[in-house]
C-alpha positions, 0 to 999 in steps of 0.5 A: 738259117740258124742264129748262133750266139757267140760266146767269148772263146777265152772264157770257155777254152783258155783256162790254162792261159788265164793269169792268176789276176784274171781268174779266181782259184778255188783254194789257196793251196790247190790251184787246179780248179779254174772258174769264171762267174759273170756279173750277170750270174751274180745279179740274176735269179737262177732257180731252175737249171737244165742239166744236159748229159756230159759229152765224152769223145769216146761216146761211152754211154756208161761213162757219160751216165755215171759222171752226169748222174754224179754231177746231178746228185751233187748239184741237187745236194748243194740246194742252189737250184732245182735240177731238171733232167733233159727230156723231149729233145735230148739229141738236139741238146747233145749236139749243142753240148759239142758246140758250146766247147767251140764257143757257140750255142744256137739261139733256138736251143736256149729259147726252146729250153726256156719255153719247154722246161721253164728253166733259167739256165742250161748246164753243158759239160764234157769229160776231158779225162777219165781213168777209173782204176786206182789212182783214179783221174777225172777231168770235167769242164762245165758251162752254164748259159742263161736262157734269158740272154743266152750268155755264158754266166759260169764256167769251171774246168778241172782235172783231179788226179788222186795220185797227187797229195793235194787231191788226197787232202781234198778227198779226206776232207770231203769224206770227213764232211760228207760221210757220216760213218766209216765205210768198212775198213777202207775209210776215206780210201773207199772214194778212190775205189769207186769211180761213181764216188770219185765223180761225186767228189770231183763234182762237189769241188766244181760246184763249190765254185758256184 
């Protein structure tokens, strides 16, 4: 019989219900990114993380690969961790990706990941909203589990709609900081013309909450 580690549901599923006093918000003028970091995250030494391919309810492989790679790229650029892609037992990890959203994760998965990949944490994620054509919309929800205790130590949840003025301001700032030279005549709008670039932008905003 499989052992199950239970994770408080309110942490994973109830971002919208958490009051301003109960969660940290990324930007004073932009309140669409909710996140949680436990004391365990702040006190633990997380050096290597295993990133599992994002889950997507329509199971479109191209979309999953696009968003997962964008998130992985931004996570590596942040230089916070060594990022390890899943190899060896991806099917089992993908099943756990669906499970963690419900507030559960199998103890065997955490233990096996720690032994096989020598990682300190696992990141699971899901794509909640996806609209690739202009103005693009992308929503992602991510959770990081410690392979030492099995506890969730960081979660983040956002939907970034580029038709909103507050999101456009973030895009322009992201372009100014991360693009060394203008990309043809499109300038910052080039990010809105490519879902790959937009996924990198969204991932960047989420990872900044770490």
